[in-house]
N, C-alpha and C positions, 0 to 999 in steps of 0.2 A: 334543425339545429345546425348552426354554421360549423364547418369543419375547422378544427383547431390546428394551427400550424405550429409544429414542434421544431425548435431550432437545433436539430440534431447536427452536431459538428460545426455549427455556426458560432464563431467566437467574437464577432464584431457587434458591439452594442448598437451602433447606428443602423446596421442592416436589420437587426432584430426588431427595433422600434419602428423604423420606416416601412418595413414589409409586414408588419402586424403579426410577428411571431409571438408565441407565448413568452413573457418575460416575468421572472420571479423577482420582485422588487427588493433589491439589496441596498437601495440608496440611503436609507436611514442610517444604517451602520457605516456606510461609506462616508457620510457627512461627519459622523462622530470621529471616524478614523483620521480624516484629513485635517480636522480642527484640533485634535488632541496629540497628534504625533507629527514628526517630520521625516525621520529615517525609519523605515519599516521593513521587516522581513516576514514573509509568510511561507510556511511549508504546507503543502497539501498534495495528496496523490494525483497522478495524471488524470486528465479528463474530469476534474472536479470543479472546473469553472475559473481557474486562475487567470487564464488569458482573457476571458470575458470580463472578469473583475478589472483587469488592467485597461481593457478597452473602454469600460465605463468610466474609469478614472480619467482616461485620456480625453474623452469628450466633455467631461465635467470641467477639467482644467483648461480646455480650449474655449470654455464659455458657451457651449452649444445648448443654451437654455431650452430651445424648442424641443429637443429630444427628450427632455425630462418632464414634459408637461403631464400632469396627473400622477407622477411618482412622488414618493415621500419627500424627496429632497427639494421638490418645487415649493413645498410649504416651509422648508427650513432655511433655504438659501435666499438672501435678499440682494446680494451683490455678486454678479456673475462676471468674474475677471478672466480675461484671456491670457494664458501663460504660454510661452514656448515649451513644447513637450518633446523630450527625447525618448522615443520608444525603441528599446533595444531587445530584440528577440533572438535568443541563442538556440532555439529549438530546430532551426532549419538546416542543420548540417550534421554529418557524422564526423566527429573530431578524433581522428586517429594520429594526428601529429600537430605540434605547436603551430606550424605554418598555416594550417587550416583555421585554427582559432584566430590568429592575427589577421588573416585574410578576411574572415567573416566579419570581425569587428570593424576592420577598415571599411568594408562595404556598408555597414550600418552607419558609420560616421559620414561616409560619402552621401548617403541618403539624407542625413540631417542637414548637411550643407546645401543640398539641392532644395529640400522642402522649405528652408528658411532663408534661402538666398545669401548664405554666408560665404565669405571668401574661402577658397580652398586652403586646407592646412596640410602640413607635411610633418614627417617625423614618426616616432613611435606612436602606438595607439594611445598610450597614456598622455603623451604630449598633445596629440590632436584633441583628445577628450577635454583636457584642461583649457586649451585655446577656444574650443567651440562653446564651452560653458560661459567663458568671459565674453566672447563675441556676441552670443545670443542675448546675454543680459544687457550689453551696451547698445545693441541695435533696437531691442524692444522695450527697454526700460522696466522689464519684469524679470523676476528670478525664474530659473528653469525648473521644470518638473521632469524627473528621471524615472522611467518605468522599465525595469529589467525583467524579462520573462525567461523562465527556465535557465536561471543563472548556472545551474549545476550540470547541465547537459554535457559540456566538455569533460567534466570530471567523471561523471557516470559512464561515459563512453570508454574510459580507459581504466576502469577498476581492476582489470586483469593484469595491468602493466604498472608496477610500482614506480618505476623511474618516470614514465610518461605521465602518470597520475600526479606526481610531485611537480613536474614541469608545468602542467596545466594549472595547478594551484598557484604556482609562483606568478605565472602570466596574469591570471585573473586578480590576484592580490595586488599587483602593481597597478592594474587598470582601475580597480575599485577604490584604491587608496586616494585617487585623484579627488574624489568627492569630499574627503575630510579637509583637504586644503582649499577647496573651492566653496566652502560653506556659504560665503556671502553672496554667491550667485545662485543658490539653490533654494527653491520653495518647498519641494517635497520629493522624497525618494521612496519607491517601493520596489523591493526585490522579491521575486517568487521563485520557487523551485520545489522539487520533490523532497530533497534531503537537506540536512544541515551538517556541516563539518566544523563543529565548534572548537576542536582542539588543533586546528591548523590555522594558517596565516591568512586565509582568504579575506576575512573580515576584521583582521587584527587592527587595521588602521581606523575602521569604522566602529570604534568602541561605543558610539552613541546610537547604534542600530538597535531598535526595539523589536525583539522577536515576539510577535503576537500569536504564534502558531498554537500555543497551548493555553491561551488566556480565555476564560469562560465567556467574556463579553464579545469575543470574535469567533466563538465556536461555530456559528452558523453563517459566517461571511461567505463561505462557498458551500455548495450542496443544498439539499432541501430538508428543512426541518419538518417535524410532525405537523406543526401548525400550518406551515406553507403547503404541505402536501394536501391537507384537507381543504385549504382555501382555494388552491389553484387547479385541482384536478377532479372535482366532483363530476363534471361532464365527461371527462376522460374515463373515469371509472364506470359511469353509466354506459358509455359506448362499448367499452371492453366487455362488460358484463353481458350486454345485449348480443354482442358478436359470438360469445362462447356459451350463451344460455346459462349464465351463472347468476347468483345473487350478488348485489353490490357489496354486501358484507364479505362475501367470499373473496372478491377481488381486492378489497382493502387489505384483508388478512394476507393474501398471497403476495402482494407487493411488499408488505412489511417484512414478511419472512425472507423474500428473495433479495431485497435491495436496501432495507433499513439497517441500523445497527452500528453506524460509524459514530465515534465521538472523539473529539480532539482536545478536550479539557476535562478536568476532574469532576465538573458538574455541568449540567445543561442538557439540552435535547440530544437525542440520537439523531443522526443525519442519514437521509436517503442518498444513494449514489445518483447524481443527476443524469449522468450519461445513460445508465441502464434504464432509469425510469422513463426518460424521453423516448428512448428506442423502443421500449416495450409498448408504450402507448401509441407511438407512431406506427408500429407494425402489428399492434394488437396481438402480441404473443410474448410470453415470458421467455427469457433466454439469458445466457451468460454473456451479455453484450460487452460489459466493461472488461471482463477477464480476457475474452478472446480478442479484444481490440489492441492488446499489447502482447509482446512476446514474453513468454515465461522462461525463455532460454537462460536468462541470467540467474534464475532460481536454480535451475539444474546445474549450471556451471559452478555456482557457489557451493552447492551441496557436494559436487565432485571434488572441488578444490579444498574445502575445509571440512573438519569433522564436526558436523552439527547433528544433534539428536533431534529428529523431527517430531517424535511423539509427544514432546513436552511443550509444544508451542501454545496449545490451548491452556490458559491459566498461568502463563509465564508472568513473573513479577519483575518490574524494573522501576528505577527512579527516573524522574524527569530528566536529570542530567545524562542518563544513559540513552534515553530515547531521542534526544535532540542531536545526538552525535553518532555518525556512522564511521568515524575514523578507525574504530577498532573492529571493523567488519570481520577480520580474520579470526577474532575470538568470540564474537557474538553476532548471531544471525538476526536476533529479534529486533533491534532498532531499525535495520533496513526494511524488514518486513512491515514494521509499523509505518514508517515514513512512506513506503510504496503503496500502502493501502491494503495489504494482505492481512494485517492484524490491526486491531483498534483498541481503544481504552474501554474496559468493561467495568472497572471499579477503582476506588482509591482508598488507601488506608492512611488516615491522617497521622497515626502514631508512628508508622514506619516510613511514611512518605513514599510508599511504593504504589505503583499502578498495577492493576491486574489486566492482562491483555487476552484477547481471543479473536477468533475469526468473526467478522461483523455479521455475516449473513450466509445463507445457503449458496448464493452465487459464488462467493469467494471461497468458501470451504470446499465445495465440490470441485471447482475449477483448479484449486491449488493441488488437491490430492490426485485429481485426474492427470494433471500435467506431469507430476512426478511419476505416477504409475506408468504413463506412456514411455518415459525414459527408462525406468527400472525394468519394465517387463516387455518393452518393445511391442511386437505384434500379438502378444498372447492375450492382451486385454480384449475382452469381448468374445473369445472363443469358448468352447465348451468347458475347458479347464477352469476358466475364471467365470463361472456362472454364479452370479450374486445369489440367486435363489438357492442353489445347491449349498454354497458356503453357509448361508444363514440357516438353512434347514438343519445342517449338521450341528451347528452351535446351539441353536434353539432347542434341539432335541437331545443334547448331552452326548454327542458323538465325536469326542476329540480325536479319536484315531482316524476317522474318515476325514475330518477337517485337516489334519496334518498330512494325510496322503494327498489331498488336493493341493495343499500348499507346496508340497514336494514337487508335484508336477508343474505347478506354476513357476517355481523358482528355477527349475531345470533349464539349462541352456540359455539363461538370460545373458544378454550381451553386455550389460553394465559391468564395468570393471570394479572390483572391490577397492575401497579406500585403504590407506595405510592402516587405519584402525578397522580391521576386518570384522570384529564383533559388532562395532557400531554400524557398519555397512549393512549387515544382515538384520540388525535390530530395525534399521530404517526401512528395509524392504518389508519386514513384517508389519511395521506400523503403517506403511503406505497401503499395503494390501487390506489391512483391517479397517483403516479409515475409509477406503473406497467402499467398503460394505456398510458404512454408517454405524459402526460398532462403537461402544464405549471402551476406548483403549487408553491405558496409561502405561508409560514406560519409566524405567529407572525410579521405581517407587521406594522412597527412603523409609527405613525403620531403624530402631535402635540396634538391630543386629546386622544391618547392611542394606543393600539395594536389590530389589527384585527387578528382573529384566522387564517383564511385561505382564499386565493382567487384562483380561477381557471379561466384561460383565454383561449378562443378559438377564431377563426377568427371572429365570429359574436357576441359572448356573453362573458360577465364577470360575474362570480359568486362570491359573497362575503358572507362568512360564519362566523357566530359567534356561538360557542358551549357552552352549559352549561352542567354541570355534576350533575345529580340528582337535576336539577333546572327547570327552565321554558323556553321553546322555545320562548314564547311571549316576555319575558324579553330580550332574546338574540337578537331578531329582533329589539326591542326598542333601545338596545345599539348601533346597527349598525347605526340607524337613528340619535340618539342623538349625537353620536361622529363623525358623518359624515364620515364614512369610505369610502364612495363612492366619497368624494370630490376630491381625487387625480385623479379621472378619469373624471373630469369635462369637458374636451375637447374631450373625446373619443366618437366616433360615435356608438360604439357597445352598444347593449342593456344590461342593468345591472340588475341582479337579487340579491336581498337581502334575505338571508336565515338564519333564526334563528332555531336552532335545539338543542335537549337535548339528552344526553346519560344517560342511566340508568346503574348504577354499579350492580344492581340486575340482570337485564336481559342481560347485557353486549352488548347492541345494541341501536340503535336510538329508541326513543319513539314517538308515535303519540299523538297529532298532532304536526307537525312542521309548521312554518309560513314563507310564501314566499311573497315578494313584488317585484315590478319591477319599473325601472326608464326608 
């Protein structure tokens, strides 16, 4: 059996085709895209194939028919026209000041002049862009195709600095607005990125920009659908199974559990993460390839900067208008997590027009909680104190006192500084620790009487927690009883433990005594 060549990290369509790498044919949906739209925006997480998509479009619009032999588009396209293509990639720089953005775009426009033999232009980046569109049209007699990759990189690089963030938005808005006034010179525009800032002025002039990010017909334009996975990878599964002495059915199931589960529209297939799938087959080993390929530091920084309740991410509900805009990141963590690929669409309620979100698969869920645990608990993860087996044994056997003592030891001397909302900080610490254990954890459970801080459920036991900060554990237990937080489990046969506990901001851990009652 010939060795399959997996295009790990290769984002150039021509190289993949000419060097006989595995290519998952997306050209049928590409043909539909270019013939039904003119100005297009697509948001997808990093390493989901956006750059490869733009590279494929570039070769299509350059009329390179020979590269598409045997692909779906070769049966659909009868006229292969060559257009001038402006490919502008904003991913190759760290943009910590406006001059870097201007310099980078100037360099991209210099490349366009060189590639197409256009006379040098001067002035602002907006003026140069406008002149080059006209010059290319006049020289070649064909309208220009514009492909902009990672448009939002300059904005995401400065999320921490409000003034710089606004300055970058203004610079990009002026640059992109050129396209609206140069419509007669343009054949097709596609802009890609991770995020969408719908309530700011970046695309205000491009009011004819079609956002296809959440349209069902383009759900699978990036990534690997279930049908594609079974069509393109049977030999890969066979080889993986042989290497590990597993059944092929076991391998199919394992890949689905680890890497499937993304969806970007209210209906349609769930999508496999292409980067992790290719990596896993290339190295014949399951791993957190996509998660570790990027830095999770921005997650940690945002949690530190804003008061986000982490335990409520699974099952969060948002409308589409919320999810396509991360301008309100200081108030809502969920849209950014969705756009970055940490959360995905799990369901849709047509009555409320709300989407239900959750972690797409095991790779993302485990990676997310592990990255936060390393920050909150520093080097204590993995030592005897944080023994997963011991924690679980205590909970599964109805030993809440032993569980709390182990948590007290874990929290002690953590270096993470409490947020301004100290109670929320400790709730997050508790949620992270429990999620790391793979437990069914819910926080801020609403009832007619109020909100319960946290519950943990096992097969035989239910643990109901109420926490106070620099307060009284006895009062916490009394609140559980008074507000009847256990009432929602009235017909449940499992034993219920009521636990009142107190966190000390001075010692940054649980304090003794805590109070436990059972039902």
